[in-house]
C-alpha positions in Angstrom: 177.6 45.4 78.0 181.0 47.4 78.3 180.7 51.0 78.4 184.5 51.5 78.8 186.0 53.5 76.0 189.0 52.1 74.2 192.3 53.6 74.2 192.1 55.3 71.2 188.7 56.6 72.0 190.3 58.0 75.3 193.4 59.2 73.5 190.8 61.0 71.1 188.7 62.6 73.6 191.9 64.0 75.5 193.4 65.5 72.3 190.1 67.3 71.4 189.8 68.6 75.1 193.2 69.9 75.0 192.4 71.7 71.9 189.4 73.2 73.4 190.9 74.3 76.4 193.9 76.1 74.7 192.5 76.9 71.0 188.9 77.8 72.0 189.0 80.0 75.0 185.8 82.1 76.3 187.5 85.3 75.0 188.3 83.8 71.6 184.6 82.4 71.3 183.5 85.8 72.1 185.6 87.3 69.5 184.4 84.9 67.0 180.8 85.9 67.9 181.5 89.6 67.1 183.1 88.8 63.7 179.9 86.8 62.7 179.8 83.7 64.4 182.2 81.4 62.3 185.8 81.1 61.8 187.2 79.3 59.0 190.6 79.1 60.5 189.2 77.3 63.6 187.2 74.8 61.1 190.3 74.3 59.5 192.4 73.3 63.0 189.4 70.9 63.4 190.1 69.4 60.2 193.6 69.2 61.0 192.7 67.1 64.0 191.2 64.7 61.5 187.8 65.6 63.0 186.2 66.5 59.8 186.9 63.1 58.2 185.5 61.0 61.2 182.9 59.3 59.3 184.8 59.5 55.9 186.3 56.0 54.8 190.1 55.5 54.7 190.0 55.3 51.0 189.1 58.8 50.8 191.5 60.3 53.2 189.1 60.0 56.5 189.7 58.3 59.6 187.0 55.7 59.1 185.8 55.9 62.7 182.3 55.1 64.3 179.5 56.8 66.2 181.1 56.1 69.3 184.1 58.2 68.3 181.8 60.9 66.8 179.9 60.8 70.2 183.5 61.3 72.3 184.3 64.5 69.9 181.2 66.2 70.2 181.0 65.8 73.7 184.2 67.7 74.1 183.1 70.3 71.3 180.0 70.7 73.6 182.1 71.6 76.8 183.5 74.3 74.7 180.5 75.5 72.9 182.6 75.4 69.6 180.3 77.0 67.0 181.9 75.8 64.1 179.5 73.2 62.6 181.5 69.8 62.9 178.3 67.9 63.3 177.5 68.9 59.6 180.9 67.7 58.3 179.8 64.5 60.0 176.3 64.4 58.5 178.0 65.0 55.2 180.7 62.3 55.5 178.4 59.8 56.5 175.5 60.4 54.1 177.5 60.9 50.9 179.4 57.6 51.9 176.3 55.9 52.3 174.1 57.2 49.5 176.2 59.0 46.9 177.5 57.6 43.5 181.0 56.6 43.5 182.0 59.8 41.3 180.5 62.0 43.8 182.3 60.1 46.8 185.6 60.8 44.9 185.0 64.4 44.2 183.7 65.4 47.5 184.7 63.1 50.7 188.4 63.8 50.4 187.6 67.6 50.2 185.3 67.3 53.3 187.9 65.3 55.3 190.7 67.5 54.8 188.5 70.5 55.6 188.9 72.1 52.2 185.0 72.0 51.7 182.4 72.3 54.2 179.2 70.9 53.2 176.0 71.3 55.1 172.5 70.0 55.2 170.1 72.4 54.1 166.5 70.8 54.5 164.6 73.0 57.0 161.7 74.9 55.5 159.5 77.2 56.9 156.3 75.5 57.2 157.8 71.9 57.8 157.9 72.0 61.7 160.6 69.7 61.7 158.8 66.9 59.5 161.0 65.3 57.0 158.4 64.7 54.4 157.3 68.2 54.1 159.5 69.7 51.1 158.2 72.2 48.7 161.7 72.7 47.0 161.6 71.4 43.6 163.9 69.7 41.2 164.0 69.7 37.4 165.7 67.3 34.9 167.1 68.1 31.6 169.0 65.2 29.9 171.4 64.2 32.8 171.5 67.7 34.3 169.4 68.6 37.2 168.5 72.1 38.7 166.9 72.9 42.2 164.3 75.9 43.1 163.6 76.4 46.5 164.4 78.2 49.9 165.9 76.8 52.9 166.0 78.2 56.3 168.2 78.1 59.5 170.9 76.6 57.3 174.4 76.4 59.5 177.1 78.6 58.3 175.0 78.8 55.1 176.9 81.8 53.7 180.2 80.2 54.4 179.7 76.6 53.5 180.8 75.3 50.1 178.1 73.0 49.5 174.7 72.2 50.7 172.9 68.8 50.9 169.3 69.5 49.7 166.3 67.6 49.6 163.7 68.4 46.6 160.9 67.0 45.0 161.8 65.1 41.9 159.3 63.1 39.7 156.7 63.0 42.7 159.0 61.9 45.3 161.9 63.4 47.5 165.6 63.1 46.1 168.7 64.2 47.7 171.0 66.6 45.8 174.3 68.2 46.3 174.4 72.1 45.4 177.6 74.1 45.5 177.1 77.6 47.0 179.0 79.6 44.3 176.5 77.9 41.7 174.4 80.3 39.5 170.9 81.1 41.1 172.3 80.4 44.9 171.9 83.3 47.5 172.4 83.0 51.2 171.7 85.9 53.6 173.8 85.1 56.8 172.9 86.2 60.3 174.0 85.3 63.9 171.8 83.0 65.8 170.8 83.2 69.5 174.0 81.2 70.9 176.2 83.3 68.9 176.9 80.8 65.8 176.1 81.6 62.3 173.0 80.4 59.8 171.6 81.5 56.7 168.4 81.7 54.7 169.3 80.2 51.4 167.5 80.7 48.0 167.7 78.4 45.1 166.7 79.6 41.8 167.2 77.0 39.2 170.4 76.3 40.7 172.6 73.2 39.3 172.6 70.3 41.4 174.0 67.0 41.5 171.9 64.1 42.3 172.9 62.0 45.5 170.0 59.8 45.5 166.5 59.1 44.4 165.8 57.4 47.7 165.7 61.0 49.3 163.6 60.3 52.4 165.6 57.3 53.7 168.8 59.2 53.1 167.4 62.3 54.6 166.3 60.6 57.8 169.7 59.1 58.0 171.6 62.3 57.6 169.2 64.0 60.6 169.5 60.9 62.8 173.6 61.4 62.6 172.6 65.0 63.4 170.7 64.0 66.3 173.1 61.9 67.6 175.7 64.3 67.4 173.6 66.9 69.0 172.7 64.7 71.8 176.6 64.3 72.6 177.2 68.0 72.1 174.6 68.7 74.7 176.1 66.3 77.3 179.2 68.2 76.9 177.5 71.5 77.5 175.5 70.1 80.2 178.4 68.6 82.2 180.2 72.0 81.9 177.0 73.9 83.1 176.9 71.4 86.1 180.5 72.1 87.0 180.2 75.9 86.8 177.0 75.8 89.0 178.7 73.6 91.7 181.7 75.9 91.7 179.4 79.1 92.1 177.9 77.3 94.7 181.0 76.4 96.7 182.2 80.1 96.3 179.2 82.4 96.7 178.3 83.2 100.5 175.2 84.2 101.9 174.7 84.9 105.6 178.2 84.1 106.0 178.2 80.5 104.8 178.5 79.0 101.3 175.4 78.6 99.4 176.6 75.0 98.9 175.6 74.3 102.6 172.0 75.1 102.1 170.1 71.8 101.8 167.3 72.9 99.5 170.2 74.0 96.8 172.1 70.7 97.5 168.9 68.7 96.5 168.3 70.8 93.5 172.0 69.8 92.5 171.2 66.3 93.1 168.3 66.7 90.6 170.3 68.5 88.0 172.9 65.5 88.4 170.2 62.9 87.7 169.1 64.7 84.6 172.8 64.9 83.7 173.2 61.2 83.9 169.9 60.4 82.1 171.0 62.5 79.3 174.4 60.9 79.1 172.7 57.3 79.2 170.4 58.2 76.2 173.2 59.9 74.2 175.2 56.9 74.5 171.8 54.9 73.3 171.6 57.2 70.2 175.1 56.7 69.1 174.9 52.8 69.8 171.7 52.6 67.6 173.1 55.0 64.7 174.0 51.9 62.7 170.7 50.1 63.5 167.9 49.2 60.9 166.2 52.5 59.8 163.0 52.1 62.2 164.7 50.9 65.1 167.0 53.8 64.7 164.5 56.4 64.2 162.8 55.3 67.4 166.0 55.7 69.2 166.6 59.0 68.1 163.5 60.3 68.7 163.6 58.9 72.6 167.0 60.1 72.8 166.2 63.8 71.8 163.3 64.0 74.0 165.2 63.0 77.0 168.0 65.4 76.2 165.5 68.1 75.7 164.1 67.7 79.1 167.5 67.5 80.5 168.6 70.7 78.9 165.7 72.6 80.0 165.8 71.6 83.4 169.6 71.8 83.9 169.8 75.1 82.1 167.0 76.7 84.2 168.1 75.4 87.6 171.8 76.9 86.9 170.3 80.3 86.0 168.1 80.5 89.1 170.6 79.1 91.3 173.2 81.8 90.2 170.9 84.6 90.2 171.6 87.7 88.0 174.9 87.0 87.2 173.4 83.6 85.5 172.0 85.9 82.6 174.9 88.5 82.0 176.9 88.5 78.9 180.2 88.9 80.6 179.5 85.5 82.3 180.2 82.1 80.6 177.4 80.4 82.4 174.7 82.6 80.4 176.1 81.6 77.2 176.0 77.6 78.1 172.3 78.3 78.7 171.9 79.9 75.3 173.5 77.1 73.7 171.4 74.7 75.4 168.3 76.7 74.7 169.3 76.1 70.7 170.3 72.6 70.8 166.9 72.0 72.5 165.7 73.2 69.1 167.8 71.5 66.7 166.7 68.8 64.8 163.4 68.9 66.3 162.4 69.9 69.7 161.1 68.3 72.7 157.3 68.1 72.1 158.0 67.2 68.2 160.1 64.1 69.6 157.6 63.3 72.1 155.3 62.9 69.2 157.7 61.0 67.3 158.0 58.4 70.4 154.1 58.0 70.7 153.6 57.8 66.8 156.2 54.9 67.0 155.3 53.2 69.8 154.4 49.3 69.4 151.9 47.1 70.8 154.3 46.7 73.7 155.0 50.5 74.1 158.9 49.6 73.6 158.7 48.0 77.2 159.7 44.5 75.6 160.7 45.3 72.3 
């Protein structure tokens, strides 16, 4: 199997890295956090690079690229801890393209690709614990019109987004809807999350909605899997940068007159961190390559990948903080922010224990060894 990136993918990676290095410095990120954790102008810059339309077909003004291209982009955004929810633009583009009626595609995909509209997935409910089949939100139909009533939690940039992709119970089964934030009956209470980004609690009271598909579970699983693959790639970028910071610190910080990097015990711990990084990278590749596989195969792959990423994030993050000492948890030092970012990513789209359960539940007779 060829794991080399194409010239176009290398160019895409380099372009995003240059933007992160020049346009999303640590000082700028801290300013965005203080201002509320989301900057529409920054999101617009990402859209100008074409990133919001990665999964939107050319016919609708997008780039028509695939999962590996998305992985390349998300790794670089992870290196910079970019808080603007580009992963949700990828989710919206892919899900609407795969499941929405033609008129909805025509109305929304172009705006998503250009950055004019930010659509985010709003599926988390308080008692669901990452189960996608647990949904108390209700949809009601009157003629050809739909309304949605319910509450969704931890919606990324929920008080800033233009629309939500919302699962709701319709006629006894889960369907997927598009709800505009400015529609009547919609309210959003925003707040800053652990890593400094923005989220909201969204309330829907008979809010007008557009039906995307009645095959809601399949569409929701696909949307979440796009999110998992994006999260895994973003985590790899953050892990890689955490490793670089840790090695740099060990090479410069001295104790007893010698650099910490000369201590054999610490060198062994760095070797263990490197092994976890490469395990995470390989499973992120695996997730991206399986994103267009049949549903059952894809779901198994995402659970396996997210489990390994969770293990790697916890190990590398904790080891980095321990080897830095007190500075590793100070707000002034960039390393502490990577630790918080990794902690939040570990919980995004299901934590490690949840996905370990998913891996177990989806094991076949061969336990996956010969599958």
